[in-house]
C-alpha positions in Angstrom: -59.7 -69.0 -9.6 -56.6 -70.8 -8.7 -53.1 -69.8 -9.9 -49.5 -70.5 -9.0 -46.8 -67.8 -8.7 -43.1 -67.9 -8.4 -41.5 -66.2 -5.4 -38.0 -64.7 -5.7 -35.7 -64.1 -2.7 -37.7 -66.3 -0.3 -34.9 -67.0 2.3 -36.4 -69.4 4.9 -39.2 -71.8 5.6 -40.2 -69.8 8.7 -40.8 -66.8 6.5 -42.8 -68.9 4.1 -45.1 -70.1 6.9 -45.6 -66.5 8.1 -46.5 -65.4 4.5 -48.9 -68.3 4.1 -50.7 -67.4 7.4 -50.9 -63.7 6.4 -52.3 -64.4 2.9 -54.9 -66.9 4.2 -56.3 -64.1 6.4 -56.9 -61.8 3.4 -60.6 -61.3 2.5 -61.6 -63.3 -0.6 -58.8 -65.9 -0.2 -60.1 -69.5 -0.2 -56.7 -71.1 0.2 -53.1 -70.2 0.0 -49.9 -72.3 0.2 -46.4 -71.0 0.2 -43.7 -73.6 -0.5 -40.2 -72.8 0.5 -38.8 -75.8 -1.3 -40.3 -74.9 -4.7 -40.3 -71.1 -4.1 -44.0 -71.0 -5.2 -47.3 -69.5 -3.9 -50.5 -71.4 -4.8 -53.4 -69.1 -4.4 -57.1 -69.8 -4.7 -59.4 -66.7 -4.4 -62.5 -65.0 -5.6 -62.5 -64.5 -9.4 -64.0 -61.1 -9.4 -61.2 -59.4 -7.4 -58.4 -61.9 -8.1 -55.9 -59.3 -9.3 -56.5 -57.1 -6.3 -56.0 -60.1 -4.0 -52.7 -61.0 -5.7 -51.5 -57.4 -5.0 -52.5 -57.7 -1.4 -50.7 -61.1 -1.2 -47.5 -59.5 -2.7 -47.7 -56.8 0.0 -48.1 -59.4 2.7 -45.0 -61.2 1.4 -42.9 -58.0 1.4 -44.1 -57.2 4.9 -42.6 -60.5 6.1 -39.5 -60.4 3.9 -38.9 -57.0 2.1 -36.7 -58.5 -0.7 -39.3 -61.2 -1.6 -41.1 -60.5 -4.9 -44.1 -62.3 -6.5 -43.5 -63.0 -10.2 -46.6 -63.1 -12.4 
């Protein structure tokens, strides 16, 4: 499954790159792209545990930037 999510309070391109790298390492993730310019996360992951992977991705974002939230 592939979906796009809006990111709120993403402050810098460096943080976006760190988030992208962290999300790509999560088990079940096929691809992940975090765009600082559009403030969006494009996530492609296993269908059977997609919601769980989205939660893990949100945690990875908050770990890099505590104020950043993923909007569903």
